[in-house]
Residue, then its C-alpha position, 0 to 999 in steps of 0.5 A: x122436833x127438838x129432843x126433850x130434856x129428860x129428868x127423873x122426878x128427883x132431878x126435876x125437883x132439885x133443878x126447880x129448887x136450885x133455880x127458884x128456891x124452896x118455896x114451890x109457889x115461886x117456881x116459874x114455867x113458860x108456856x110453849x104455846x104463848x110464852x106466858x110465864x106462870x108461877x106455881x102459885x097461879x095454878x094453885x090459886x085457880x085450883x088447877x094444881x094438877x095442871x101445873x107446868x103442863x097446861x097454860x093457866x089461860x085454860x082456867x082463866x080466859x074465855x075461849x074466844x080470847x085465847x092466844x094459842x100458838x101466837x107467842x103474844x105473852x098469853x095466857x092461852x088455852x094450851x093443854x100439854x096432854x092434848x094433840x100437840x105436845x110442845x112441852x120440852x121437858x120429860x119427867x120420868x117417875x121411876x120410883x112409882x110405876x115408871x110413868x112419865x109426863x111432859x112439862x113446861x120449860x123452866x123460866x130460864x131468863x129468871x135465873x139469868x136476870x137473878x145472876x146479873x143482879x147479884x153479880 
């Protein structure tokens, strides 16, 4: 298993802002199961904000028979990062509270690369 990237909550928030700007709705994350790239706004629009960057939005939009779990077809799928298979590659440690931690989807790495190419 690959090692997880570990951020404190503050580091994770700062990295999100650096990559995508101040508007949280525009932050983008990749489902590790199907590869679907979702913006925070999509989770909020589905009233699934507690699952942002933890579970794929297909868990809230797709009928169960249409899921594309582990297929890397672009999804969305029914993957839940808090279930049996913990594929989320980022660990966020919340030290200022109780030291709890949770796993998160990866940032949409390609978004920043594309933005840099277009601006450069």
